[in-house]
N, CA, C, O and the ligand as a Tripos MOL2 file, in Angstrom:
@<TRIPOS>MOLECULE
protein
  261   259    66     0     0
PROTEIN
NO_CHARGES

@<TRIPOS>ATOM
      1 N         100.5110   35.3170   70.1840 N.3       1 MET1
      2 CA        101.2290   35.4870   68.8280 C.3       1 MET1
      3 C         101.1510   36.9670   68.3880 C.2       1 MET1
      4 O         100.1070   37.6170   68.4400 O.2       1 MET1
      5 N         102.2180   37.4020   67.9940 N.am      2 VAL2
      6 CA        102.4200   38.6520   67.6230 C.3       2 VAL2
      7 C         102.8240   38.8100   66.1210 C.2       2 VAL2
      8 O         103.8470   38.2640   65.7080 O.2       2 VAL2
      9 N         102.0250   39.5530   65.3070 N.am      3 ALA3
     10 CA        102.3510   39.6090   63.9160 C.3       3 ALA3
     11 C         103.0840   40.8170   63.6660 C.2       3 ALA3
     12 O         102.7810   41.8340   64.2900 O.2       3 ALA3
     13 N         104.0530   40.8240   62.7890 N.am      4 CYS4
     14 CA        104.7830   42.0610   62.3810 C.3       4 CYS4
     15 C         103.7900   42.9830   61.6410 C.2       4 CYS4
     16 O         103.0690   42.5900   60.7240 O.2       4 CYS4
     17 N         103.8160   44.2460   62.1200 N.am      5 PRO5
     18 CA        102.8880   45.2260   61.5820 C.3       5 PRO5
     19 C         103.1670   45.4950   60.2200 C.2       5 PRO5
     20 O         102.2660   45.9130   59.4930 O.2       5 PRO5
     21 N         104.4280   45.2850   59.7480 N.am      6 GLU6
     22 CA        104.8420   45.5620   58.4480 C.3       6 GLU6
     23 C         104.4000   44.4790   57.4710 C.2       6 GLU6
     24 O         103.7660   44.7260   56.4450 O.2       6 GLU6
     25 N         104.7770   43.2700   57.8580 N.am      7 CYS7
     26 CA        104.6340   42.2850   56.7910 C.3       7 CYS7
     27 C         103.9020   40.9810   57.3220 C.2       7 CYS7
     28 O         103.8980   39.9000   56.7330 O.2       7 CYS7
     29 N         103.2730   41.2630   58.5500 N.am      8 GLU8
     30 CA        102.4570   40.3420   59.0880 C.3       8 GLU8
     31 C         102.9750   38.9720   59.2960 C.2       8 GLU8
     32 O         102.1990   38.0330   59.4750 O.2       8 GLU8
     33 N         104.3180   38.8180   59.2770 N.am      9 ASN9
     34 CA        105.0600   37.7140   59.6520 C.3       9 ASN9
     35 C         104.8950   37.3470   61.1060 C.2       9 ASN9
     36 O         104.9410   38.2770   61.9110 O.2       9 ASN9
     37 N         104.7200   36.1890   61.5300 N.am     10 ASP10
     38 CA        104.6880   35.8960   63.0050 C.3      10 ASP10
     39 C         106.0110   36.1260   63.5170 C.2      10 ASP10
     40 O         107.0160   35.5910   63.0480 O.2      10 ASP10
     41 N         105.9980   37.0540   64.6370 N.am     11 LEU11
     42 CA        107.2090   37.4630   65.2060 C.3      11 LEU11
     43 C         107.5810   36.5420   66.3490 C.2      11 LEU11
     44 O         108.6700   36.6410   66.9150 O.2      11 LEU11
     45 N         106.7160   35.6960   66.6650 N.am     12 ASP12
     46 CA        106.9890   34.6920   67.7650 C.3      12 ASP12
     47 C         107.5200   35.2750   69.1040 C.2      12 ASP12
     48 O         108.4760   34.8120   69.7270 O.2      12 ASP12
     49 N         106.7870   36.3340   69.4590 N.am     13 ILE13
     50 CA        107.2110   37.0610   70.8100 C.3      13 ILE13
     51 C         106.2510   36.3940   71.7620 C.2      13 ILE13
     52 O         105.0470   36.2410   71.5510 O.2      13 ILE13
     53 N         106.9630   35.9870   72.9100 N.am     14 ASP14
     54 CA        106.0800   35.5900   74.1140 C.3      14 ASP14
     55 C         106.0440   36.8540   75.0230 C.2      14 ASP14
     56 O         107.0390   37.4470   75.4380 O.2      14 ASP14
     57 N         104.7530   37.1710   75.2670 N.am     15 GLU15
     58 CA        104.5770   38.4590   76.0720 C.3      15 GLU15
     59 C         105.2920   38.3430   77.4210 C.2      15 GLU15
     60 O         105.6840   39.3410   78.0250 O.2      15 GLU15
     61 N         105.4480   37.1040   77.8700 N.am     16 GLU16
     62 CA        106.0350   36.9340   79.1810 C.3      16 GLU16
     63 C         107.6710   36.9310   79.1360 C.2      16 GLU16
     64 O         108.3920   36.9400   80.1330 O.2      16 GLU16
     65 N         108.0580   36.9190   77.9260 N.am     17 GLU17
     66 CA        109.6410   36.9370   77.8800 C.3      17 GLU17
     67 C         110.0860   38.1840   77.3470 C.2      17 GLU17
     68 O         111.2530   38.2260   76.9570 O.2      17 GLU17
     69 N         109.4070   39.1660   77.2610 N.am     18 VAL18
     70 CA        109.8200   40.4020   76.7160 C.3      18 VAL18
     71 C         109.5240   41.6180   77.7310 C.2      18 VAL18
     72 O         108.6740   41.4670   78.6090 O.2      18 VAL18
     73 N         110.1270   42.6400   77.6200 N.am     19 ASP19
     74 CA        109.8970   43.7580   78.4190 C.3      19 ASP19
     75 C         109.5990   44.9350   77.6580 C.2      19 ASP19
     76 O         109.9170   45.0600   76.4750 O.2      19 ASP19
     77 N         108.9510   45.8550   78.3750 N.am     20 GLU20
     78 CA        108.7390   47.2140   77.6320 C.3      20 GLU20
     79 C         109.9970   47.8000   77.3050 C.2      20 GLU20
     80 O         110.9110   47.7800   78.1290 O.2      20 GLU20
     81 N         110.1400   48.3610   76.0940 N.am     21 GLY21
     82 CA        111.2150   49.0990   75.6700 C.3      21 GLY21
     83 C         112.1730   48.2060   75.0770 C.2      21 GLY21
     84 O         113.2310   48.6610   74.6420 O.2      21 GLY21
     85 N         111.8800   46.8580   75.0110 N.am     22 GLU22
     86 CA        112.9740   45.9870   74.3440 C.3      22 GLU22
     87 C         112.6510   46.1110   72.7850 C.2      22 GLU22
     88 O         111.5550   46.4150   72.3120 O.2      22 GLU22
     89 N         113.6870   45.8490   72.1580 N.am     23 VAL23
     90 CA        113.5920   46.0150   70.6210 C.3      23 VAL23
     91 C         113.6200   44.6520   70.0140 C.2      23 VAL23
     92 O         114.4980   43.8440   70.3200 O.2      23 VAL23
     93 N         112.6370   44.3750   69.1270 N.am     24 VAL24
     94 CA        112.6510   43.1210   68.5010 C.3      24 VAL24
     95 C         112.7630   43.5140   67.0270 C.2      24 VAL24
     96 O         112.3470   44.5940   66.6080 O.2      24 VAL24
     97 N         113.3710   42.5430   66.2270 N.am     25 SER25
     98 CA        113.3500   42.8580   64.7780 C.3      25 SER25
     99 C         112.6870   41.6550   63.9390 C.2      25 SER25
    100 O         112.8550   40.4750   64.2470 O.2      25 SER25
    101 N         112.0060   42.0360   62.9710 N.am     26 CYS26
    102 CA        111.2720   40.9850   62.2970 C.3      26 CYS26
    103 C         112.3250   40.3840   61.3220 C.2      26 CYS26
    104 O         113.0320   41.1050   60.6180 O.2      26 CYS26
    105 N         112.3910   39.0230   61.3180 N.am     27 PRO27
    106 CA        113.3820   38.2660   60.5020 C.3      27 PRO27
    107 C         112.9670   38.2920   58.9730 C.2      27 PRO27
    108 O         113.7050   37.9520   58.0470 O.2      27 PRO27
    109 N         111.6170   38.7670   58.8560 N.am     28 GLU28
    110 CA        111.1030   38.5900   57.4860 C.3      28 GLU28
    111 C         111.4530   39.8730   56.7880 C.2      28 GLU28
    112 O         112.0610   39.8620   55.7180 O.2      28 GLU28
    113 N         111.0450   41.0590   57.4280 N.am     29 CYS29
    114 CA        111.3090   42.4310   56.5760 C.3      29 CYS29
    115 C         112.4410   43.1520   57.2180 C.2      29 CYS29
    116 O         112.9240   44.1250   56.6390 O.2      29 CYS29
    117 N         112.8950   42.7630   58.3460 N.am     30 GLY30
    118 CA        113.9950   43.3900   58.9000 C.3      30 GLY30
    119 C         113.7310   44.6320   59.6370 C.2      30 GLY30
    120 O         114.6200   45.3570   60.0830 O.2      30 GLY30
    121 N         112.3950   44.8580   59.7520 N.am     31 THR31
    122 CA        112.2030   46.2270   60.5290 C.3      31 THR31
    123 C         112.2740   45.8670   62.0970 C.2      31 THR31
    124 O         111.9260   44.7740   62.5450 O.2      31 THR31
    125 N         112.7570   46.9040   62.8500 N.am     32 ASP32
    126 CA        113.0040   46.8120   64.2090 C.3      32 ASP32
    127 C         111.7940   47.4230   64.8610 C.2      32 ASP32
    128 O         111.3310   48.4850   64.4430 O.2      32 ASP32
    129 N         111.2930   46.7960   65.8400 N.am     33 PHE33
    130 CA        110.1680   47.3240   66.5730 C.3      33 PHE33
    131 C         110.4770   47.3850   68.0830 C.2      33 PHE33
    132 O         111.0670   46.5120   68.7200 O.2      33 PHE33
    133 N         109.9820   48.5690   68.5670 N.am     34 GLU34
    134 CA        110.1780   48.6730   70.1350 C.3      34 GLU34
    135 C         108.9120   48.1410   70.7880 C.2      34 GLU34
    136 O         107.8160   48.3160   70.2550 O.2      34 GLU34
    137 N         109.0470   47.5440   71.8490 N.am     35 ILE35
    138 CA        107.8510   46.9890   72.6280 C.3      35 ILE35
    139 C         107.3990   48.2480   73.4750 C.2      35 ILE35
    140 O         108.0830   48.8080   74.3320 O.2      35 ILE35
    141 N         106.1970   48.5680   73.0980 N.am     36 ILE36
    142 CA        105.5310   49.6880   73.9140 C.3      36 ILE36
    143 C         104.9240   49.1520   75.1650 C.2      36 ILE36
    144 O         105.2030   49.6220   76.2690 O.2      36 ILE36
    145 N         104.1260   48.2050   74.9950 N.am     37 THR37
    146 CA        103.3950   47.5930   76.1330 C.3      37 THR37
    147 C         103.4610   46.1220   75.9440 C.2      37 THR37
    148 O         103.4910   45.6430   74.8110 O.2      37 THR37
    149 N         103.4850   45.4300   76.9520 N.am     38 VAL38
    150 CA        103.4860   43.9070   76.8580 C.3      38 VAL38
    151 C         102.1220   43.1850   77.0360 C.2      38 VAL38
    152 O         101.9700   42.0000   76.7410 O.2      38 VAL38
    153 N         101.1800   43.9440   77.5170 N.am     39 ASN39
    154 CA         99.7860   43.4100   77.7620 C.3      39 ASN39
    155 C          98.7640   44.3020   77.4380 C.2      39 ASN39
    156 O          98.3240   45.1090   78.2570 O.2      39 ASN39
    157 N          98.3140   44.1960   76.1620 N.am     40 PRO40
    158 CA         98.8460   43.3060   75.1020 C.3      40 PRO40
    159 C         100.1310   43.8710   74.4040 C.2      40 PRO40
    160 O         100.4400   45.0580   74.5060 O.2      40 PRO40
    161 N         100.7920   43.0460   73.7580 N.am     41 ILE41
    162 CA        101.9700   43.6290   73.1360 C.3      41 ILE41
    163 C         101.7090   44.5310   72.1090 C.2      41 ILE41
    164 O         100.9170   44.2450   71.2110 O.2      41 ILE41
    165 N         102.3230   45.6340   72.1560 N.am     42 GLU42
    166 CA        102.1350   46.8720   71.1740 C.3      42 GLU42
    167 C         103.4650   47.2620   70.6010 C.2      42 GLU42
    168 O         104.3690   47.6020   71.3650 O.2      42 GLU42
    169 N         103.6200   47.2370   69.4410 N.am     43 LEU43
    170 CA        104.8130   47.4160   68.8810 C.3      43 LEU43
    171 C         104.9160   48.8040   68.1370 C.2      43 LEU43
    172 O         103.9490   49.2950   67.5540 O.2      43 LEU43
    173 N         106.0930   49.3700   68.1950 N.am     44 LYS44
    174 CA        106.3100   50.6560   67.3980 C.3      44 LYS44
    175 C         107.5120   50.5570   66.6900 C.2      44 LYS44
    176 O         108.5590   50.2160   67.2400 O.2      44 LYS44
    177 N         107.4160   50.8610   65.3860 N.am     45 PRO45
    178 CA        108.6420   50.6760   64.5960 C.3      45 PRO45
    179 C         109.6450   51.6250   65.0570 C.2      45 PRO45
    180 O         109.3190   52.7850   65.3100 O.2      45 PRO45
    181 N         110.9660   51.1720   65.1980 N.am     46 VAL46
    182 CA        111.9810   51.9830   65.6180 C.3      46 VAL46
    183 C         112.4880   52.8630   64.5280 C.2      46 VAL46
    184 O         112.9900   52.3750   63.5150 O.2      46 VAL46
    185 N         112.3690   54.1580   64.7100 N.am     47 GLU47
    186 CA        112.7980   55.1400   63.7170 C.3      47 GLU47
    187 C         114.2770   55.0950   63.7450 C.2      47 GLU47
    188 O         114.9040   55.3310   64.7780 O.2      47 GLU47
    189 N         114.8600   54.7840   62.5790 N.am     48 GLU48
    190 CA        116.3000   54.8640   62.5670 C.3      48 GLU48
    191 C         116.6100   56.3560   62.3010 C.2      48 GLU48
    192 O         115.7850   57.1340   61.8220 O.2      48 GLU48
    193 N         117.7990   56.6680   62.6340 N.am     49 GLU49
    194 CA        118.1060   58.1860   62.4570 C.3      49 GLU49
    195 C         118.5630   58.4850   61.1030 C.2      49 GLU49
    196 O         119.7450   58.6130   60.7830 O.2      49 GLU49
    197 N         117.5190   58.5920   60.2990 N.am     50 GLU50
    198 CA        117.6990   58.9410   58.9570 C.3      50 GLU50
    199 C         117.2800   60.4860   58.8360 C.2      50 GLU50
    200 O         116.4710   61.0630   59.5620 O.2      50 GLU50
    201 N         117.9410   60.9860   57.8540 N.am     51 VAL51
    202 CA        117.6900   62.4490   57.6740 C.3      51 VAL51
    203 C         116.3170   62.4360   57.0060 C.2      51 VAL51
    204 O         116.1570   61.8920   55.9130 O.2      51 VAL51
    205 N         115.4070   62.9910   57.6160 N.am     52 GLU52
    206 CA        113.9710   62.9960   57.1450 C.3      52 GLU52
    207 C         113.9270   64.2930   56.2350 C.2      52 GLU52
    208 O         114.3500   65.4000   56.5650 O.2      52 GLU52
    209 N         113.3890   63.9840   55.1370 N.am     53 GLU53
    210 CA        113.1190   65.2090   54.3490 C.3      53 GLU53
    211 C         111.7900   65.9000   54.5610 C.2      53 GLU53
    212 O         110.7610   65.2330   54.6730 O.2      53 GLU53
    213 N         111.7860   67.0920   54.6140 N.am     54 GLU54
    214 CA        110.4850   67.7770   54.8960 C.3      54 GLU54
    215 C         109.5790   67.5130   53.7880 C.2      54 GLU54
    216 O         109.9290   67.4800   52.6080 O.2      54 GLU54
    217 N         108.3490   67.3180   54.2400 N.am     55 GLU55
    218 CA        107.2270   66.9020   53.3320 C.3      55 GLU55
    219 C         107.0780   68.0670   52.3780 C.2      55 GLU55
    220 O         107.0540   67.8380   51.1690 O.2      55 GLU55
    221 N         106.9730   69.3470   52.8590 N.am     56 GLU56
    222 CA        106.7550   70.4070   51.9750 C.3      56 GLU56
    223 C         107.8920   71.2390   52.0030 C.2      56 GLU56
    224 O         108.4050   71.4470   53.1030 O.2      56 GLU56
    225 N         108.3970   71.7690   50.9600 N.am     57 GLU57
    226 CA        109.4090   72.7570   50.9610 C.3      57 GLU57
    227 C         108.6800   73.9880   51.0750 C.2      57 GLU57
    228 O         107.8170   74.2960   50.2530 O.2      57 GLU57
    229 N         109.0110   74.7580   52.1310 N.am     58 GLU58
    230 CA        108.4160   75.9990   52.3510 C.3      58 GLU58
    231 C         109.3560   77.0490   51.7780 C.2      58 GLU58
    232 O         110.5490   77.0960   52.0780 O.2      58 GLU58
    233 N         108.7960   77.8340   50.9940 N.am     59 THR59
    234 CA        109.6340   78.9220   50.4010 C.3      59 THR59
    235 C         109.4760   80.0690   51.4140 C.2      59 THR59
    236 O         108.4110   80.3010   51.9840 O.2      59 THR59
    237 N         110.5470   80.7320   51.5890 N.am     60 GLU60
    238 CA        110.4620   81.8720   52.6370 C.3      60 GLU60
    239 C         109.7270   83.0230   51.9670 C.2      60 GLU60
    240 O         109.7820   83.3190   50.7730 O.2      60 GLU60
    241 N         109.0390   83.6170   52.9140 N.am     61 ASP61
    242 CA        108.2940   84.7880   52.4380 C.3      61 ASP61
    243 C         109.2760   85.8880   52.2640 C.2      61 ASP61
    244 O         110.3930   85.8450   52.7780 O.2      61 ASP61
    245 N         108.8640   86.8450   51.5560 N.am     62 GLY62
    246 CA        109.5700   88.1540   51.3460 C.3      62 GLY62
    247 C         110.4870   87.8170   50.1040 C.2      62 GLY62
    248 O         111.5990   88.3300   49.9830 O.2      62 GLY62
    249 N         109.9570   86.9180   49.1780 N.am     63 ASP63
    250 CA        110.9170   86.7230   47.9230 C.3      63 ASP63
    251 C         110.3330   87.5740   46.8840 C.2      63 ASP63
    252 O         110.7720   87.5640   45.7340 O.2      63 ASP63
    253 N         109.3390   88.3220   47.2630 N.am     64 TYR64
    254 CA        108.8250   89.1730   45.9410 C.3      64 TYR64
    255 C         109.6820   90.2600   45.6370 C.2      64 TYR64
    256 O         110.3020   90.8260   46.5380 O.2      64 TYR64
    257 N         109.7830   90.6390   44.3350 N.am     65 SER65
    258 CA        110.6460   91.5980   44.2070 C.3      65 SER65
    259 C         109.8430   92.7590   43.3260 C.2      65 SER65
    260 O         110.4070   93.8130   43.0340 O.2      65 SER65
    261 ZN        108.1460   41.9790   59.0810 Zn       66 ZN66
@<TRIPOS>BOND
     1     1     2 1
     2     2     3 1
     3     3     4 2
     4     3     5 am
     5     5     6 1
     6     6     7 1
     7     7     8 2
     8     7     9 am
     9     9    10 1
    10    10    11 1
    11    11    12 2
    12    11    13 am
    13    13    14 1
    14    14    15 1
    15    15    16 2
    16    15    17 am
    17    17    18 1
    18    18    19 1
    19    19    20 2
    20    19    21 am
    21    21    22 1
    22    22    23 1
    23    23    24 2
    24    23    25 am
    25    25    26 1
    26    26    27 1
    27    27    28 2
    28    27    29 am
    29    29    30 1
    30    30    31 1
    31    31    32 2
    32    31    33 am
    33    33    34 1
    34    34    35 1
    35    35    36 2
    36    35    37 am
    37    37    38 1
    38    38    39 1
    39    39    40 2
    40    39    41 am
    41    41    42 1
    42    42    43 1
    43    43    44 2
    44    43    45 am
    45    45    46 1
    46    46    47 1
    47    47    48 2
    48    47    49 am
    49    49    50 1
    50    50    51 1
    51    51    52 2
    52    51    53 am
    53    53    54 1
    54    54    55 1
    55    55    56 2
    56    55    57 am
    57    57    58 1
    58    58    59 1
    59    59    60 2
    60    59    61 am
    61    61    62 1
    62    62    63 1
    63    63    64 2
    64    63    65 am
    65    65    66 1
    66    66    67 1
    67    67    68 2
    68    67    69 am
    69    69    70 1
    70    70    71 1
    71    71    72 2
    72    71    73 am
    73    73    74 1
    74    74    75 1
    75    75    76 2
    76    75    77 am
    77    77    78 1
    78    78    79 1
    79    79    80 2
    80    79    81 am
    81    81    82 1
    82    82    83 1
    83    83    84 2
    84    83    85 am
    85    85    86 1
    86    86    87 1
    87    87    88 2
    88    87    89 am
    89    89    90 1
    90    90    91 1
    91    91    92 2
    92    91    93 am
    93    93    94 1
    94    94    95 1
    95    95    96 2
    96    95    97 am
    97    97    98 1
    98    98    99 1
    99    99   100 2
   100    99   101 am
   101   101   102 1
   102   102   103 1
   103   103   104 2
   104   103   105 am
   105   105   106 1
   106   106   107 1
   107   107   108 2
   108   107   109 am
   109   109   110 1
   110   110   111 1
   111   111   112 2
   112   111   113 am
   113   113   114 1
   114   114   115 1
   115   115   116 2
   116   115   117 am
   117   117   118 1
   118   118   119 1
   119   119   120 2
   120   119   121 am
   121   121   122 1
   122   122   123 1
   123   123   124 2
   124   123   125 am
   125   125   126 1
   126   126   127 1
   127   127   128 2
   128   127   129 am
   129   129   130 1
   130   130   131 1
   131   131   132 2
   132   131   133 am
   133   133   134 1
   134   134   135 1
   135   135   136 2
   136   135   137 am
   137   137   138 1
   138   138   139 1
   139   139   140 2
   140   139   141 am
   141   141   142 1
   142   142   143 1
   143   143   144 2
   144   143   145 am
   145   145   146 1
   146   146   147 1
   147   147   148 2
   148   147   149 am
   149   149   150 1
   150   150   151 1
   151   151   152 2
   152   151   153 am
   153   153   154 1
   154   154   155 1
   155   155   156 2
   156   155   157 am
   157   157   158 1
   158   158   159 1
   159   159   160 2
   160   159   161 am
   161   161   162 1
   162   162   163 1
   163   163   164 2
   164   163   165 am
   165   165   166 1
   166   166   167 1
   167   167   168 2
   168   167   169 am
   169   169   170 1
   170   170   171 1
   171   171   172 2
   172   171   173 am
   173   173   174 1
   174   174   175 1
   175   175   176 2
   176   175   177 am
   177   177   178 1
   178   178   179 1
   179   179   180 2
   180   179   181 am
   181   181   182 1
   182   182   183 1
   183   183   184 2
   184   183   185 am
   185   185   186 1
   186   186   187 1
   187   187   188 2
   188   187   189 am
   189   189   190 1
   190   190   191 1
   191   191   192 2
   192   191   193 am
   193   193   194 1
   194   194   195 1
   195   195   196 2
   196   195   197 am
   197   197   198 1
   198   198   199 1
   199   199   200 2
   200   199   201 am
   201   201   202 1
   202   202   203 1
   203   203   204 2
   204   203   205 am
   205   205   206 1
   206   206   207 1
   207   207   208 2
   208   207   209 am
   209   209   210 1
   210   210   211 1
   211   211   212 2
   212   211   213 am
   213   213   214 1
   214   214   215 1
   215   215   216 2
   216   215   217 am
   217   217   218 1
   218   218   219 1
   219   219   220 2
   220   219   221 am
   221   221   222 1
   222   222   223 1
   223   223   224 2
   224   223   225 am
   225   225   226 1
   226   226   227 1
   227   227   228 2
   228   227   229 am
   229   229   230 1
   230   230   231 1
   231   231   232 2
   232   231   233 am
   233   233   234 1
   234   234   235 1
   235   235   236 2
   236   235   237 am
   237   237   238 1
   238   238   239 1
   239   239   240 2
   240   239   241 am
   241   241   242 1
   242   242   243 1
   243   243   244 2
   244   243   245 am
   245   245   246 1
   246   246   247 1
   247   247   248 2
   248   247   249 am
   249   249   250 1
   250   250   251 1
   251   251   252 2
   252   251   253 am
   253   253   254 1
   254   254   255 1
   255   255   256 2
   256   255   257 am
   257   257   258 1
   258   258   259 1
   259   259   260 2
@<TRIPOS>SUBSTRUCTURE
     1 MET1         2 RESIDUE 1 A MET
     2 VAL2         6 RESIDUE 1 A VAL
     3 ALA3        10 RESIDUE 1 A ALA
     4 CYS4        14 RESIDUE 1 A CYS
     5 PRO5        18 RESIDUE 1 A PRO
     6 GLU6        22 RESIDUE 1 A GLU
     7 CYS7        26 RESIDUE 1 A CYS
     8 GLU8        30 RESIDUE 1 A GLU
     9 ASN9        34 RESIDUE 1 A ASN
    10 ASP10       38 RESIDUE 1 A ASP
    11 LEU11       42 RESIDUE 1 A LEU
    12 ASP12       46 RESIDUE 1 A ASP
    13 ILE13       50 RESIDUE 1 A ILE
    14 ASP14       54 RESIDUE 1 A ASP
    15 GLU15       58 RESIDUE 1 A GLU
    16 GLU16       62 RESIDUE 1 A GLU
    17 GLU17       66 RESIDUE 1 A GLU
    18 VAL18       70 RESIDUE 1 A VAL
    19 ASP19       74 RESIDUE 1 A ASP
    20 GLU20       78 RESIDUE 1 A GLU
    21 GLY21       82 RESIDUE 1 A GLY
    22 GLU22       86 RESIDUE 1 A GLU
    23 VAL23       90 RESIDUE 1 A VAL
    24 VAL24       94 RESIDUE 1 A VAL
    25 SER25       98 RESIDUE 1 A SER
    26 CYS26      102 RESIDUE 1 A CYS
    27 PRO27      106 RESIDUE 1 A PRO
    28 GLU28      110 RESIDUE 1 A GLU
    29 CYS29      114 RESIDUE 1 A CYS
    30 GLY30      118 RESIDUE 1 A GLY
    31 THR31      122 RESIDUE 1 A THR
    32 ASP32      126 RESIDUE 1 A ASP
    33 PHE33      130 RESIDUE 1 A PHE
    34 GLU34      134 RESIDUE 1 A GLU
    35 ILE35      138 RESIDUE 1 A ILE
    36 ILE36      142 RESIDUE 1 A ILE
    37 THR37      146 RESIDUE 1 A THR
    38 VAL38      150 RESIDUE 1 A VAL
    39 ASN39      154 RESIDUE 1 A ASN
    40 PRO40      158 RESIDUE 1 A PRO
    41 ILE41      162 RESIDUE 1 A ILE
    42 GLU42      166 RESIDUE 1 A GLU
    43 LEU43      170 RESIDUE 1 A LEU
    44 LYS44      174 RESIDUE 1 A LYS
    45 PRO45      178 RESIDUE 1 A PRO
    46 VAL46      182 RESIDUE 1 A VAL
    47 GLU47      186 RESIDUE 1 A GLU
    48 GLU48      190 RESIDUE 1 A GLU
    49 GLU49      194 RESIDUE 1 A GLU
    50 GLU50      198 RESIDUE 1 A GLU
    51 VAL51      202 RESIDUE 1 A VAL
    52 GLU52      206 RESIDUE 1 A GLU
    53 GLU53      210 RESIDUE 1 A GLU
    54 GLU54      214 RESIDUE 1 A GLU
    55 GLU55      218 RESIDUE 1 A GLU
    56 GLU56      222 RESIDUE 1 A GLU
    57 GLU57      226 RESIDUE 1 A GLU
    58 GLU58      230 RESIDUE 1 A GLU
    59 THR59      234 RESIDUE 1 A THR
    60 GLU60      238 RESIDUE 1 A GLU
    61 ASP61      242 RESIDUE 1 A ASP
    62 GLY62      246 RESIDUE 1 A GLY
    63 ASP63      250 RESIDUE 1 A ASP
    64 TYR64      254 RESIDUE 1 A TYR
    65 SER65      258 RESIDUE 1 A SER
    66 ZN66       261 GROUP 0 **** ****
């Protein structure tokens, strides 16, 4: 039994029925997970191609006047 890392919903994945690299999505929270390994099943959230904002805005040096 594999639980969704996000919401802990039972994803009902049978490790013998899935392959590495397969993408499953949680019906509960809608998050997509890529199956990294099947034994044991390890899931990685699929990063959608969103524009990621930089965590820190770096001001360029040389702005002194
Ligand atoms: Zn979920």
